[in-house]
C-alpha positions, 0 to 999 in steps of 0.5 A: 818712180813717183808718177802722181801725188795727191794731197793737200797744198801746203805751200806755194811759190811761182817755182815750187810747191809742197804737197802734204801726202799723209803727213809727208811733205813733197817739194815739187818744182813747177812751171808757171803754167801750173802755178797759175792754175793751183787752188788755194793753200789747204785745198786738195790737189793732184799733180802728175810728176816726173822724178829726176835722180842724179848722183847728188839729188832727187828732184820732183817736177809737178804738172797739173795736167798730162799735156804739160808733163808730156811736153816736159818729157819730150823737151828733156830728150832734146840735146842740151835741154835739162829739166830746169830749162824745160821747166823754164820753156814751159813757163814761157807761155801757153802750152798750145802756143809752144807746141804751135811754135815748134811744129810751125818751125818758128825759131824767133818765137822759141828764142824769145823763151827764157834760156833759149838761144839760137842753137837751142831753138834750132835743136828744138826744131830739129829734134 
């Protein structure tokens, strides 16, 4: 499992980046919260990563800090929440507000997040 990458930021869009690590370009899917904190292209960067292996693909998800990564890992344990939805949930606002909404049982706030409906919000609060 790849837990962290350190290299040069080669390319960035709001949902994906490429980090050059010793001449190998790693593409990572990132939340908007990470994108907004990224340095300029060509700068050195360290990202915490989560590796997803499926039958037909391997995908890396990247985060600038452990708090984002840990929340992502907790979100994907919820029934019906896969890595892409977890990324969208994290992208929907600040990490602290999201944690507060979950711990405070604010279903309406959770339903305002991209891709989160009534049932998913209820599962987030329950699980």
